[in-house]
GUDRENSE-364391 format. One record per residue (C-alpha): residue number from 0; residue in three letters; y, x, z. Coordinates in steps of 0.001 Angstrom, whole numbers, plus 500000, padded with zeros to 6 digits. Each point is the difference from the previous one (the first is absolute). Layout:
BEGIN
@k->NUM | r->ALA | Y->Y | X->X | Z->Z
...
end
This chain:
BEGIN
@k->0 | r->MET | Y->843592 | X->486269 | Z->599605
@k->1 | r->VAL | Y->502230 | X->499512 | Z->497003
@k->2 | r->SER | Y->502712 | X->502854 | Z->498598
@k->3 | r->ALA | Y->502187 | X->498535 | Z->498002
@k->4 | r->SER | Y->500691 | X->502078 | Z->496700
@k->5 | r->VAL | Y->503857 | X->499918 | Z->499160
@k->6 | r->ALA | Y->501092 | X->500451 | Z->496450
@k->7 | r->PRO | Y->501968 | X->503105 | Z->499059
@k->8 | r->ALA | Y->503166 | X->498908 | Z->498987
@k->9 | r->PRO | Y->500091 | X->499655 | Z->496095
@k->10 | r->SER | Y->501197 | X->503121 | Z->497476
@k->11 | r->VAL | Y->503164 | X->499513 | Z->497885
@k->12 | r->GLN | Y->497719 | X->500416 | Z->497035
@k->13 | r->SER | Y->497242 | X->496816 | Z->501287
@k->14 | r->LEU | Y->502984 | X->497397 | Z->500204
@k->15 | r->SER | Y->501058 | X->497571 | Z->497617
@k->16 | r->ARG | Y->503343 | X->499457 | Z->497959
@k->17 | r->ALA | Y->500744 | X->497192 | Z->502655
@k->18 | r->GLU | Y->498850 | X->502263 | Z->502638
@k->19 | r->LEU | Y->502056 | X->502953 | Z->499163
@k->20 | r->VAL | Y->503577 | X->498438 | Z->499488
@k->21 | r->PRO | Y->502572 | X->498880 | Z->502364
@k->22 | r->SER | Y->498972 | X->496124 | Z->500280
@k->23 | r->ARG | Y->502458 | X->497647 | Z->498261
@k->24 | r->ALA | Y->499958 | X->496038 | Z->498912
@k->25 | r->ARG | Y->497401 | X->499145 | Z->497722
@k->26 | r->VAL | Y->502312 | X->498317 | Z->497640
@k->27 | r->ARG | Y->500589 | X->501134 | Z->496230
@k->28 | r->LEU | Y->503395 | X->500449 | Z->498740
@k->29 | r->PRO | Y->500692 | X->498293 | Z->496427
@k->30 | r->ALA | Y->499456 | X->503711 | Z->498019
@k->31 | r->TRP | Y->504024 | X->500488 | Z->498678
@k->32 | r->LEU | Y->500627 | X->499845 | Z->504029
@k->33 | r->GLU | Y->496754 | X->501942 | Z->500710
@k->34 | r->ILE | Y->501583 | X->503129 | Z->497961
@k->35 | r->ALA | Y->502459 | X->499631 | Z->502053
@k->36 | r->LYS | Y->498898 | X->501393 | Z->502422
@k->37 | r->PRO | Y->501796 | X->497802 | Z->502604
@k->38 | r->ARG | Y->498050 | X->500994 | Z->503767
@k->39 | r->LEU | Y->502527 | X->503359 | Z->499979
@k->40 | r->ILE | Y->503134 | X->498576 | Z->498894
@k->41 | r->PRO | Y->500423 | X->498917 | Z->503336
@k->42 | r->LEU | Y->499488 | X->502908 | Z->501705
@k->43 | r->LEU | Y->502841 | X->502066 | Z->497628
@k->44 | r->LEU | Y->502737 | X->496691 | Z->500453
@k->45 | r->ALA | Y->499479 | X->501187 | Z->504064
@k->46 | r->THR | Y->501165 | X->503555 | Z->499311
@k->47 | r->THR | Y->502381 | X->498615 | Z->498247
@k->48 | r->LEU | Y->501759 | X->498044 | Z->502316
@k->49 | r->GLY | Y->499467 | X->503195 | Z->502066
@k->50 | r->GLY | Y->501804 | X->501745 | Z->497801
@k->51 | r->MET | Y->502811 | X->497815 | Z->500457
@k->52 | r->ALA | Y->499773 | X->499581 | Z->503581
@k->53 | r->LEU | Y->500379 | X->503655 | Z->500305
@k->54 | r->SER | Y->503882 | X->499325 | Z->498077
@k->55 | r->GLU | Y->502590 | X->499470 | Z->501914
@k->56 | r->GLY | Y->500875 | X->497799 | Z->497035
@k->57 | r->TRP | Y->497249 | X->497454 | Z->502004
@k->58 | r->PRO | Y->499865 | X->497376 | Z->499984
@k->59 | r->LEU | Y->500289 | X->499731 | Z->496177
@k->60 | r->PRO | Y->501715 | X->496411 | Z->498538
@k->61 | r->THR | Y->497179 | X->497442 | Z->499221
@k->62 | r->PRO | Y->500116 | X->500158 | Z->496153
@k->63 | r->ARG | Y->500337 | X->503048 | Z->499786
@k->64 | r->LEU | Y->496927 | X->500217 | Z->502528
@k->65 | r->VAL | Y->497880 | X->498136 | Z->498187
@k->66 | r->CYS | Y->500730 | X->501077 | Z->496867
@k->67 | r->THR | Y->498871 | X->503793 | Z->500913
@k->68 | r->LEU | Y->496877 | X->498585 | Z->501363
@k->69 | r->VAL | Y->498849 | X->497713 | Z->497268
@k->70 | r->GLY | Y->501178 | X->502704 | Z->497209
@k->71 | r->GLY | Y->497932 | X->502715 | Z->502962
@k->72 | r->ALA | Y->497170 | X->497539 | Z->499453
@k->73 | r->LEU | Y->499886 | X->499734 | Z->496024
@k->74 | r->ALA | Y->500151 | X->503410 | Z->499673
@k->75 | r->ALA | Y->497173 | X->500372 | Z->502176
@k->76 | r->ALA | Y->498629 | X->497584 | Z->497898
@k->77 | r->ALA | Y->500181 | X->501506 | Z->496730
@k->78 | r->ALA | Y->498784 | X->503929 | Z->501277
@k->79 | r->GLY | Y->496936 | X->497160 | Z->501357
@k->80 | r->VAL | Y->499364 | X->499480 | Z->496098
@k->81 | r->PHE | Y->500685 | X->503069 | Z->498361
@k->82 | r->ASN | Y->497441 | X->501619 | Z->502689
@k->83 | r->CYS | Y->497327 | X->496991 | Z->498764
@k->84 | r->LEU | Y->500825 | X->501091 | Z->496068
@k->85 | r->TRP | Y->499859 | X->503336 | Z->500611
@k->86 | r->GLU | Y->496887 | X->499922 | Z->502064
@k->87 | r->GLN | Y->497756 | X->497216 | Z->497862
@k->88 | r->GLU | Y->497475 | X->502058 | Z->499270
@k->89 | r->LEU | Y->499595 | X->501959 | Z->503506
@k->90 | r->ASP | Y->499731 | X->497151 | Z->502427
@k->91 | r->GLY | Y->497514 | X->498084 | Z->496973
@k->92 | r->ARG | Y->497988 | X->502886 | Z->501247
@k->93 | r->MET | Y->500368 | X->500040 | Z->504295
@k->94 | r->LEU | Y->498599 | X->497580 | Z->502407
@k->95 | r->ARG | Y->503170 | X->498808 | Z->501494
@k->96 | r->THR | Y->502061 | X->499671 | Z->497605
@k->97 | r->SER | Y->497873 | X->498019 | Z->496377
@k->98 | r->GLY | Y->500205 | X->496438 | Z->500499
@k->99 | r->ARG | Y->503922 | X->501183 | Z->500090
@k->100 | r->ALA | Y->501579 | X->497634 | Z->497162
@k->101 | r->LEU | Y->500314 | X->502637 | Z->496981
@k->102 | r->PRO | Y->496512 | X->501748 | Z->500488
@k->103 | r->SER | Y->498030 | X->496768 | Z->500174
@k->104 | r->GLY | Y->501786 | X->498487 | Z->497088
@k->105 | r->ARG | Y->501830 | X->497084 | Z->501967
@k->106 | r->LEU | Y->502898 | X->501014 | Z->498549
@k->107 | r->SER | Y->501710 | X->502043 | Z->496664
@k->108 | r->GLN | Y->500998 | X->503409 | Z->499889
@k->109 | r->ALA | Y->502820 | X->498201 | Z->498044
@k->110 | r->THR | Y->500769 | X->497759 | Z->502110
@k->111 | r->ALA | Y->500391 | X->502007 | Z->502758
@k->112 | r->PHE | Y->502418 | X->502375 | Z->498166
@k->113 | r->SER | Y->501895 | X->497141 | Z->499941
@k->114 | r->ILE | Y->500256 | X->499783 | Z->503320
@k->115 | r->ALA | Y->501168 | X->503008 | Z->501038
@k->116 | r->VAL | Y->502801 | X->500327 | Z->497377
@k->117 | r->GLY | Y->501224 | X->496743 | Z->501142
@k->118 | r->LEU | Y->500031 | X->500656 | Z->503756
@k->119 | r->THR | Y->501526 | X->503642 | Z->499672
@k->120 | r->CYS | Y->503005 | X->498402 | Z->497923
@k->121 | r->LEU | Y->500289 | X->496669 | Z->502709
@k->122 | r->ALA | Y->499596 | X->502978 | Z->502689
@k->123 | r->ALA | Y->502856 | X->502227 | Z->498320
@k->124 | r->VAL | Y->502025 | X->497584 | Z->499117
@k->125 | r->LEU | Y->500475 | X->498253 | Z->503218
@k->126 | r->LEU | Y->500567 | X->502844 | Z->502105
@k->127 | r->VAL | Y->502865 | X->501648 | Z->497216
@k->128 | r->VAL | Y->501067 | X->496811 | Z->500718
@k->129 | r->GLY | Y->499624 | X->498404 | Z->503418
@k->130 | r->VAL | Y->500107 | X->503527 | Z->501739
@k->131 | r->ASN | Y->501405 | X->503310 | Z->498126
@k->132 | r->CYS | Y->498305 | X->502142 | Z->497521
@k->133 | r->LEU | Y->498989 | X->502937 | Z->502712
@k->134 | r->ALA | Y->497398 | X->497193 | Z->500886
@k->135 | r->ALA | Y->498842 | X->499065 | Z->496767
@k->136 | r->GLY | Y->499545 | X->503775 | Z->499088
@k->137 | r->LEU | Y->498412 | X->500920 | Z->503409
@k->138 | r->ALA | Y->497469 | X->496804 | Z->499129
@k->139 | r->LEU | Y->498761 | X->500157 | Z->496533
@k->140 | r->LEU | Y->499469 | X->503971 | Z->501234
@k->141 | r->GLY | Y->497768 | X->499436 | Z->502831
@k->142 | r->LEU | Y->498386 | X->497516 | Z->496779
@k->143 | r->CYS | Y->499875 | X->503330 | Z->497332
@k->144 | r->SER | Y->498845 | X->502376 | Z->503226
@k->145 | r->TYR | Y->496765 | X->497076 | Z->501210
@k->146 | r->VAL | Y->499084 | X->499764 | Z->495958
@k->147 | r->LEU | Y->500454 | X->503405 | Z->498979
@k->148 | r->LEU | Y->500529 | X->502149 | Z->503222
@k->149 | r->TYR | Y->496538 | X->498923 | Z->501525
@k->150 | r->THR | Y->498385 | X->497355 | Z->497540
@k->151 | r->ALA | Y->499523 | X->502294 | Z->497181
@k->152 | r->LEU | Y->500704 | X->503793 | Z->500824
@k->153 | r->LEU | Y->499068 | X->500739 | Z->503571
@k->154 | r->LYS | Y->497438 | X->497513 | Z->501359
@k->155 | r->PRO | Y->497199 | X->501955 | Z->497171
@k->156 | r->ARG | Y->500740 | X->503719 | Z->500455
@k->157 | r->THR | Y->500796 | X->500229 | Z->503356
@k->158 | r->THR | Y->498916 | X->499214 | Z->504332
@k->159 | r->GLN | Y->503664 | X->499906 | Z->500434
@k->160 | r->ASN | Y->500506 | X->497395 | Z->498054
@k->161 | r->ILE | Y->501604 | X->497509 | Z->502488
@k->162 | r->VAL | Y->501480 | X->502415 | Z->502207
@k->163 | r->ILE | Y->502133 | X->500885 | Z->496990
@k->164 | r->GLY | Y->500000 | X->496737 | Z->497832
@k->165 | r->GLY | Y->500814 | X->498261 | Z->503439
@k->166 | r->VAL | Y->503376 | X->500694 | Z->499092
@k->167 | r->ALA | Y->500065 | X->496507 | Z->498203
@k->168 | r->GLY | Y->499472 | X->498731 | Z->503520
@k->169 | r->ALA | Y->502515 | X->500941 | Z->501560
@k->170 | r->ILE | Y->502814 | X->499153 | Z->497325
@k->171 | r->PRO | Y->499856 | X->496819 | Z->501469
@k->172 | r->PRO | Y->502706 | X->500573 | Z->503380
@k->173 | r->LEU | Y->502016 | X->502296 | Z->497481
@k->174 | r->VAL | Y->500171 | X->496841 | Z->497953
@k->175 | r->GLY | Y->501098 | X->498081 | Z->502991
@k->176 | r->ALA | Y->502412 | X->502479 | Z->501387
@k->177 | r->ALA | Y->502528 | X->499954 | Z->496868
@k->178 | r->ALA | Y->499446 | X->496525 | Z->499919
@k->179 | r->ALA | Y->502179 | X->500172 | Z->503146
@k->180 | r->THR | Y->502081 | X->502420 | Z->498990
@k->181 | r->GLY | Y->500261 | X->501423 | Z->497101
@k->182 | r->GLN | Y->498247 | X->502672 | Z->500952
@k->183 | r->VAL | Y->496512 | X->501660 | Z->501127
@k->184 | r->GLY | Y->501855 | X->501741 | Z->503553
@k->185 | r->LEU | Y->497527 | X->502347 | Z->502553
@k->186 | r->GLY | Y->498534 | X->496231 | Z->501097
@k->187 | r->GLY | Y->498749 | X->499441 | Z->497193
@k->188 | r->TRP | Y->498470 | X->503462 | Z->499037
@k->189 | r->TRP | Y->498239 | X->500160 | Z->503645
@k->190 | r->LEU | Y->498160 | X->496669 | Z->499274
@k->191 | r->PHE | Y->498905 | X->501179 | Z->496642
@k->192 | r->SER | Y->498793 | X->503438 | Z->501555
@k->193 | r->LEU | Y->497584 | X->497175 | Z->502700
@k->194 | r->VAL | Y->498645 | X->498204 | Z->497533
@k->195 | r->MET | Y->499066 | X->503483 | Z->498306
@k->196 | r->LEU | Y->498236 | X->500860 | Z->502244
@k->197 | r->TRP | Y->498297 | X->497136 | Z->501478
@k->198 | r->THR | Y->499215 | X->499025 | Z->496333
@k->199 | r->PRO | Y->496236 | X->502511 | Z->499478
@k->200 | r->ALA | Y->498769 | X->499422 | Z->503904
@k->201 | r->HIS | Y->500465 | X->496050 | Z->498713
@k->202 | r->PHE | Y->498032 | X->500722 | Z->496415
@k->203 | r->TRP | Y->497687 | X->502526 | Z->501078
@k->204 | r->ALA | Y->498311 | X->497815 | Z->502636
@k->205 | r->LEU | Y->499223 | X->496903 | Z->497294
@k->206 | r->ALA | Y->498743 | X->503456 | Z->497550
@k->207 | r->LEU | Y->497660 | X->500455 | Z->503066
@k->208 | r->LEU | Y->498832 | X->496752 | Z->499733
@k->209 | r->LEU | Y->500140 | X->499981 | Z->495798
@k->210 | r->LYS | Y->498461 | X->504061 | Z->499724
@k->211 | r->GLU | Y->497334 | X->498925 | Z->497561
@k->212 | r->ASP | Y->501959 | X->497819 | Z->497854
@k->213 | r->TYR | Y->502712 | X->502363 | Z->498930
@k->214 | r->ARG | Y->496663 | X->502737 | Z->500203
@k->215 | r->SER | Y->498420 | X->498060 | Z->497265
@k->216 | r->VAL | Y->502898 | X->500129 | Z->497811
@k->217 | r->GLY | Y->501280 | X->503149 | Z->500392
@k->218 | r->ILE | Y->503280 | X->499730 | Z->501970
@k->219 | r->PRO | Y->500395 | X->502791 | Z->502432
@k->220 | r->MET | Y->501060 | X->498359 | Z->503231
@k->221 | r->LEU | Y->500276 | X->502559 | Z->502638
@k->222 | r->PRO | Y->496812 | X->497976 | Z->501601
@k->223 | r->VAL | Y->497978 | X->500805 | Z->496660
@k->224 | r->VAL | Y->501295 | X->503931 | Z->499144
@k->225 | r->LYS | Y->499642 | X->501075 | Z->503918
@k->226 | r->GLY | Y->498206 | X->497798 | Z->501915
@k->227 | r->VAL | Y->500303 | X->497905 | Z->502657
@k->228 | r->VAL | Y->500695 | X->501497 | Z->503142
@k->229 | r->PRO | Y->502774 | X->502543 | Z->498695
@k->230 | r->THR | Y->501634 | X->496485 | Z->498655
@k->231 | r->THR | Y->499739 | X->498886 | Z->503457
@k->232 | r->ARG | Y->501892 | X->503361 | Z->501222
@k->233 | r->ALA | Y->502305 | X->499449 | Z->497597
@k->234 | r->ILE | Y->501032 | X->495783 | Z->500463
@k->235 | r->SER | Y->500204 | X->500870 | Z->503923
@k->236 | r->HIS | Y->502609 | X->503373 | Z->499258
@k->237 | r->TYR | Y->501639 | X->497454 | Z->497778
@k->238 | r->ALA | Y->499809 | X->497254 | Z->502493
@k->239 | r->TRP | Y->501611 | X->502467 | Z->503016
@k->240 | r->ALA | Y->503127 | X->500707 | Z->497153
@k->241 | r->THR | Y->500643 | X->496237 | Z->499529
@k->242 | r->VAL | Y->500517 | X->499789 | Z->503755
@k->243 | r->LEU | Y->502305 | X->503132 | Z->500276
@k->244 | r->VAL | Y->501942 | X->498792 | Z->497000
@k->245 | r->SER | Y->500119 | X->496205 | Z->500969
@k->246 | r->GLY | Y->501428 | X->501068 | Z->503703
@k->247 | r->LEU | Y->503055 | X->501315 | Z->498205
@k->248 | r->GLY | Y->501519 | X->496445 | Z->499295
@k->249 | r->VAL | Y->500940 | X->500040 | Z->503446
@k->250 | r->LEU | Y->503172 | X->502000 | Z->498150
@k->251 | r->ALA | Y->499781 | X->498379 | Z->496430
@k->252 | r->LEU | Y->500812 | X->496457 | Z->501411
@k->253 | r->PRO | Y->503396 | X->499323 | Z->499892
@k->254 | r->THR | Y->500045 | X->497978 | Z->503232
@k->255 | r->GLY | Y->496555 | X->499146 | Z->502217
@k->256 | r->GLY | Y->498570 | X->503240 | Z->499869
@k->257 | r->LEU | Y->498869 | X->500148 | Z->503695
@k->258 | r->LEU | Y->498409 | X->496651 | Z->499908
@k->259 | r->TYR | Y->498429 | X->500695 | Z->496198
@k->260 | r->GLY | Y->498014 | X->504111 | Z->501816
@k->261 | r->LEU | Y->499062 | X->497506 | Z->503489
@k->262 | r->LEU | Y->498617 | X->497793 | Z->497633
@k->263 | r->VAL | Y->498179 | X->502291 | Z->497038
@k->264 | r->LEU | Y->497694 | X->502008 | Z->502854
@k->265 | r->PRO | Y->497489 | X->497002 | Z->500290
@k->266 | r->PHE | Y->499811 | X->500570 | Z->496399
@k->267 | r->ASN | Y->499158 | X->503564 | Z->499807
@k->268 | r->SER | Y->498166 | X->500127 | Z->502818
@k->269 | r->ARG | Y->497563 | X->497427 | Z->497852
@k->270 | r->LEU | Y->499684 | X->501438 | Z->496944
@k->271 | r->LEU | Y->499587 | X->503378 | Z->501678
@k->272 | r->GLN | Y->496963 | X->498416 | Z->502253
@k->273 | r->MET | Y->498703 | X->498610 | Z->496143
@k->274 | r->GLY | Y->500405 | X->503306 | Z->498372
@k->275 | r->ARG | Y->497781 | X->501973 | Z->502828
@k->276 | r->SER | Y->497302 | X->496754 | Z->500279
@k->277 | r->LEU | Y->499987 | X->501106 | Z->496002
@k->278 | r->ALA | Y->499224 | X->503759 | Z->500302
@k->279 | r->SER | Y->497355 | X->499155 | Z->503167
@k->280 | r->SER | Y->498326 | X->498580 | Z->497397
@k->281 | r->PRO | Y->500850 | X->500686 | Z->496589
@k->282 | r->ASN | Y->496716 | X->498568 | Z->498448
@k->283 | r->ASP | Y->500395 | X->496504 | Z->501448
@k->284 | r->PRO | Y->502080 | X->497717 | Z->497489
@k->285 | r->LEU | Y->501135 | X->497431 | Z->503342
@k->286 | r->PRO | Y->502864 | X->502297 | Z->501052
@k->287 | r->ALA | Y->501274 | X->501591 | Z->496331
@k->288 | r->LYS | Y->499977 | X->495476 | Z->499240
@k->289 | r->GLY | Y->501418 | X->499732 | Z->503731
@k->290 | r->LEU | Y->502810 | X->502945 | Z->498948
@k->291 | r->PHE | Y->500555 | X->498814 | Z->496688
@k->292 | r->ARG | Y->501040 | X->496531 | Z->501328
@k->293 | r->TRP | Y->501668 | X->501238 | Z->503230
@k->294 | r->SER | Y->502659 | X->502319 | Z->497281
@k->295 | r->ILE | Y->500803 | X->496985 | Z->498258
@k->296 | r->LEU | Y->501203 | X->498320 | Z->503061
@k->297 | r->TYR | Y->501430 | X->503115 | Z->501566
@k->298 | r->LEU | Y->502498 | X->500219 | Z->497138
@k->299 | r->PHE | Y->500694 | X->495898 | Z->500259
@k->300 | r->GLY | Y->500694 | X->501163 | Z->503449
@k->301 | r->ILE | Y->502335 | X->502750 | Z->499688
@k->302 | r->CYS | Y->502416 | X->497532 | Z->497203
@k->303 | r->LEU | Y->499859 | X->497773 | Z->502690
@k->304 | r->LEU | Y->501786 | X->501603 | Z->502732
@k->305 | r->LEU | Y->502235 | X->501270 | Z->497741
@k->306 | r->LEU | Y->500921 | X->496771 | Z->499721
@k->307 | r->LEU | Y->500487 | X->499624 | Z->503158
@k->308 | r->ALA | Y->501911 | X->503151 | Z->501478
@k->309 | r->ARG | Y->503065 | X->498255 | Z->497843
@k->310 | r->LEU | Y->499997 | X->496965 | Z->501404
@k->311 | r->PRO | Y->503143 | X->499496 | Z->502093
@k->312 | r->ALA | Y->497505 | X->500009 | Z->504164
@k->313 | r->ALA | Y->497893 | X->503145 | Z->498721
@k->314 | r->ALA | Y->503244 | X->502034 | Z->499001
@k->315 | r->ALA | Y->501531 | X->499160 | Z->504135
@k->316 | r->PHE | Y->496520 | X->500748 | Z->500927
@k->317 | r->SER | Y->499837 | X->503606 | Z->498662
@k->318 | r->SER | Y->504180 | X->500265 | Z->501049
@k->319 | r->GLN | Y->499597 | X->499273 | Z->503811
@k->320 | r->SER | Y->496861 | X->501839 | Z->500700
@k->321 | r->TRP | Y->501432 | X->502749 | Z->498095
@k->322 | r->GLN | Y->502932 | X->500066 | Z->502211
@k->323 | r->LEU | Y->497493 | X->499395 | Z->503346
@k->324 | r->LEU | Y->498039 | X->503178 | Z->498593
@k->325 | r->VAL | Y->503599 | X->502282 | Z->499434
@k->326 | r->ALA | Y->500670 | X->498444 | Z->503814
@k->327 | r->ALA | Y->497392 | X->501221 | Z->500963
@k->328 | r->TYR | Y->499573 | X->503617 | Z->497742
@k->329 | r->PRO | Y->503568 | X->501365 | Z->499768
@k->330 | r->PHE | Y->499187 | X->502727 | Z->497026
@k->331 | r->LEU | Y->498599 | X->496934 | Z->497617
@k->332 | r->PRO | Y->502922 | X->499158 | Z->497122
@k->333 | r->ALA | Y->501820 | X->496837 | Z->501033
@k->334 | r->SER | Y->499800 | X->498287 | Z->496326
@k->335 | r->ALA | Y->497412 | X->497606 | Z->500168
@k->336 | r->LEU | Y->496234 | X->500147 | Z->498089
end
């Protein structure tokens, strides 16, 4: 009788860079484009659209919509370039980032700085002229908070760097709301809060995969300082907070809230399920990688649901469904969600 041996699950420390980092297309971007971190921009624009959808001014006139998205993309790209400039020496010492354009010498600092300044100026002009000053100011605030607050101040100093520094990634919904109505409004602040709570669970899942890389260069990410188990516990807490706050979108939406509330349930169930899977196998890299990937799809999904909820059919569904609930339970308020 031959017994089959089962190979143990690989530890995070034994994995290569290609195995650690969630899969990406093996295509090397031009150096000038790579430093703008274009892969991060679509999710920022999705939350910008979400902020718009939460406003009474939705849908926006097409020129203003285009100017907001293009201006936001330029501001995000500028932030990415400034980040690469600030962290050039650090990137050169980390396995994950050593091949980037600046530490590898494929692009000079002077060229990168010129690109960053040019992108910032273009973003500011486009948003001021094509949208409004509040949207422009918020976009520039997001840029500065990413480069100065997170990258320069918090990241090298505290385990809570991503908790506080997450404000940079949470500002795009405010930009979208400001573009729609000239003010932020409660809906914009709700999505801002949701992204703030979503960010730690999303980023710490990646930090679990890369903790040895961070440890080697002295960056105090939570898994490096506190360990794997406390990090998975914190991820679970933030996942629950994200789920609870996501339910408030029912009230934040001007119309279609009931449909949103129904459709968000499977997204939340999956997020919690993946958090439990990670907590039960904290040293297995696969649940961490899965949670990191799903968290991206989760936020895209939330923004898509916000847009769907503003369709006329969604508003009609929510209104009719609420009327049926009021008929069955007269103590409910007559106004529809």
